[in-house]
Each structure stands twice: as C-alpha cells, then as structure tokens.
GUTI-397745 format. One record per residue (C-alpha): residue number from 1; residue in one letter; chain; x negated, y negated, z. Coordinates in nm, 3 decimals. Each point is the difference from the previous one (the first is absolute). Layout:
REM GUTI-397745
   i aa ch      xx      yy      zz
 NUM  A  A       X       Y       Z
...
This chain:
REM GUTI-397745
   i aa ch      xx      yy      zz
   1  M  A   0.598  -3.223  -4.881
   2  I  A  -0.248   0.158   0.241
   3  T  A  -0.301   0.180  -0.143
   4  I  A  -0.257   0.216   0.175
   5  S  A  -0.365   0.017  -0.096
   6  Q  A  -0.301   0.175   0.144
   7  A  A  -0.238  -0.231   0.184
   8  T  A  -0.374  -0.026  -0.054
   9  S  A  -0.255  -0.186   0.207
  10  K  A   0.129  -0.320  -0.165
  11  G  A   0.321   0.050   0.198
  12  I  A  -0.173  -0.017   0.338
  13  P  A   0.080  -0.370   0.064
  14  I  A   0.368   0.066  -0.080
  15  I  A   0.011   0.302   0.233
  16  Q  A  -0.167  -0.204   0.275
  17  E  A   0.241  -0.290  -0.045
  18  I  A   0.305   0.226   0.021
  19  A  A  -0.137   0.182   0.306
  20  H  A  -0.077  -0.326   0.181
  21  T  A   0.348  -0.132  -0.087
  22  T  A   0.199   0.312   0.088
  23  W  A  -0.178   0.125   0.311
  24  P  A   0.094  -0.286   0.235
  25  N  A   0.361   0.044  -0.110
  26  A  A  -0.004   0.380   0.033
  27  Y  A  -0.208   0.029   0.317
  28  G  A   0.006  -0.342   0.170
  29  S  A   0.248   0.113   0.264
  30  I  A  -0.160   0.345   0.038
  31  L  A  -0.377  -0.059   0.015
  32  S  A  -0.220  -0.262   0.162
  33  N  A  -0.168  -0.260  -0.220
  34  A  A  -0.335   0.157   0.092
  35  Q  A   0.114   0.341  -0.126
  36  L  A   0.148  -0.153  -0.316
  37  D  A  -0.327  -0.177  -0.078
  38  Y  A  -0.204   0.311   0.077
  39  M  A   0.213   0.226  -0.222
  40  L  A   0.017  -0.246  -0.289
  41  D  A  -0.379  -0.029   0.002
  42  L  A  -0.043   0.378   0.037
  43  M  A   0.236   0.091  -0.286
  44  Y  A   0.001  -0.302  -0.230
  45  S  A  -0.350  -0.143  -0.008
  46  E  A  -0.146  -0.008  -0.350
  47  E  A  -0.249   0.271   0.100
  48  S  A   0.274   0.226   0.139
  49  L  A   0.225  -0.043  -0.306
  50  L  A  -0.290   0.066  -0.239
  51  Q  A  -0.077   0.319   0.190
  52  Q  A   0.366   0.105  -0.017
  53  L  A   0.016  -0.071  -0.374
  54  N  A  -0.317   0.201  -0.054
  55  T  A   0.139   0.309   0.171
  56  K  A   0.310   0.195  -0.097
  57  R  A   0.237  -0.282   0.095
  58  L  A   0.213  -0.161  -0.266
  59  F  A   0.147  -0.349   0.041
  60  F  A   0.305  -0.120  -0.190
  61  L  A   0.124  -0.359  -0.019
  62  A  A   0.363  -0.096  -0.062
  63  Y  A   0.046  -0.315  -0.208
  64  E  A   0.296  -0.214  -0.094
  65  D  A  -0.124  -0.214  -0.286
  66  D  A  -0.346  -0.114   0.118
  67  V  A   0.075   0.024   0.372
  68  C  A  -0.115   0.302   0.199
  69  L  A   0.275   0.096   0.244
  70  G  A  -0.164   0.295   0.171
  71  F  A  -0.228   0.299  -0.024
  72  T  A  -0.046   0.360   0.100
  73  S  A  -0.303   0.220   0.045
  74  C  A   0.019   0.377  -0.023
  75  E  A  -0.221   0.305  -0.024
  76  N  A   0.079   0.329  -0.171
  77  N  A  -0.117   0.334   0.140
  78  Y  A  -0.029  -0.160   0.343
  79  L  A  -0.234   0.205   0.222
  80  N  A  -0.014   0.256  -0.284
  81  N  A   0.368   0.087   0.042
  82  K  A   0.296  -0.030  -0.235
  83  V  A   0.079  -0.334   0.161
  84  T  A   0.006  -0.351  -0.139
  85  R  A  -0.073  -0.248   0.277
  86  I  A   0.128  -0.356   0.001
  87  H  A  -0.266  -0.196   0.185
  88  K  A   0.152  -0.345  -0.047
  89  I  A   0.315  -0.159  -0.131
  90  Y  A   0.078  -0.368   0.056
  91  I  A   0.252  -0.230  -0.163
  92  L  A   0.003  -0.378   0.042
  93  P  A   0.278  -0.102   0.242
  94  E  A   0.176  -0.209  -0.265
  95  A  A   0.000   0.297  -0.240
  96  Q  A   0.145   0.254   0.241
  97  G  A   0.343   0.121  -0.104
  98  K  A  -0.079  -0.036  -0.374
  99  G  A  -0.076   0.371  -0.044
 100  V  A  -0.378  -0.047  -0.014
 101  G  A  -0.067   0.251   0.278
 102  K  A   0.221   0.260  -0.168
 103  L  A  -0.180  -0.052  -0.333
 104  L  A  -0.338   0.048   0.168
 105  I  A   0.125   0.314   0.179
 106  D  A   0.134   0.130  -0.334
 107  K  A  -0.345  -0.058  -0.155
 108  V  A  -0.159   0.206   0.279
 109  I  A   0.262   0.275  -0.045
 110  T  A  -0.081   0.017  -0.373
 111  L  A  -0.373   0.027   0.075
 112  A  A   0.063   0.261   0.269
 113  K  A   0.201   0.215  -0.241
 114  E  A  -0.269  -0.035  -0.269
 115  N  A  -0.254   0.125   0.256
 116  Q  A   0.219   0.291   0.117
 117  S  A   0.038  -0.143   0.350
 118  E  A   0.271   0.155   0.214
 119  V  A   0.022  -0.286   0.248
 120  I  A  -0.058  -0.374   0.022
 121  S  A  -0.116  -0.108   0.345
 122  L  A  -0.057  -0.331   0.172
 123  N  A  -0.044  -0.149   0.344
 124  V  A   0.202  -0.296   0.121
 125  N  A  -0.006  -0.189   0.328
 126  K  A   0.281   0.134   0.221
 127  F  A   0.136  -0.352   0.050
 128  N  A  -0.024  -0.116  -0.364
 129  K  A   0.334  -0.076  -0.162
 130  A  A  -0.129   0.183  -0.310
 131  V  A   0.083   0.331   0.172
 132  S  A   0.363  -0.049  -0.106
 133  F  A  -0.107  -0.071  -0.361
 134  Y  A  -0.201   0.323  -0.012
 135  K  A   0.293   0.197   0.139
 136  K  A   0.229  -0.160  -0.259
 137  V  A  -0.224   0.120  -0.286
 138  G  A  -0.016   0.354   0.139
 139  F  A  -0.294   0.017   0.241
 140  E  A   0.038   0.185   0.330
 141  I  A  -0.194  -0.043   0.323
 142  V  A  -0.205   0.315   0.053
 143  A  A  -0.234  -0.106   0.283
 144  E  A  -0.119  -0.279   0.223
 145  E  A  -0.368  -0.097  -0.009
 146  D  A  -0.202  -0.235   0.217
 147  L  A  -0.321  -0.084  -0.184
 148  D  A  -0.298  -0.169   0.165
 149  I  A  -0.132  -0.248  -0.257
 150  G  A  -0.279  -0.138   0.214
 151  N  A  -0.052  -0.320   0.193
 152  G  A   0.249   0.123   0.261
 153  F  A   0.289  -0.003  -0.250
 154  L  A   0.252   0.273  -0.066
 155  M  A   0.233   0.060  -0.293
 156  E  A   0.328   0.147   0.128
 157  D  A   0.150   0.161  -0.308
 158  Y  A   0.258   0.233  -0.135
 159  K  A  -0.122   0.242  -0.261
 160  M  A   0.269   0.020  -0.267
 161  E  A   0.035   0.234  -0.295
 162  L  A   0.203   0.027  -0.317
 163  K  A   0.026   0.344  -0.155
 164  I  A  -0.009  -0.006  -0.380
C-alpha cells in the first residue's frame, strides 16, 4: 500500500536522493550534463529546499512500506490567483507505472479543491516523456514557455493546466 505524507526539513535528504536519481533518467537525453548539474544544485541544494519549505510550498512524499518512491511540491494561491501550482513531481524509475504519480496528483487535486483553486498548473520540458502522463490524467497544454534560468541555460517548457 502506498501512503502519502507531508515532508518537513527532515525529508530534504530523501527529496535530494530522488531528484538525483530521477533527473538523469528524465533529462539525460534532453539536457547537457552541465545543465543537469546546474539545475540540480539550483533547485535541490539544502539551502534551496529549506527556502522552498519555508515559503508557501508544500512537499509530499509517497511511501511504500519504508521506501520513498517519489515526491511532489505544490503551492496554493499561486501568484495570488485561484491556481494550485505543481512545482515538482518525480517518481523513481523503478516505481513508475505503480500509480504513484496519479496518487500524488490526486493529493494535489484534493488540496486545490480545499483551497478553492479553479486550475492546477505545471510546467514540463517539451521533450519529457511525462507530457503524455499529464495528458492522460487530464492536463492540457495551454502555452509554450522558454525560461532563462541563468548560466546560459534555458528551460523549454509546456505550460499545462487541469481545470477542477
């Protein structure tokens, strides 16, 4: 049975481990090693994760027994709108296909409804195979965004939304 619990700062090493395990699999054929390293440090350093946890971002960990299989991070009232934003969602490669991603999305949907959000939004790399997963669970592509993240790197994303 898979359970979902809210993460605290004690979950930072688990979040980091999952990110460092999943990113090469998800982005290895899309991004350079230099960009992977830069983004992992930018988004998953202990300092960055502490800052995220101390803002309005919520992290949830999905466990099967004592093994964490993945996580999501979301924010309600994103940019002061009736939007819940998924900032991150990553599932270990060996756990994909077990329904973990769907359970994490369902958790975000529940939170979004509790917070009177009208939409759940996320960005995903245009070339990431996860685009098909998001479409399968009801998200639609609403825009394309190229985001300069510094150091000469660009994130080439789809913005996707799920109306609730």
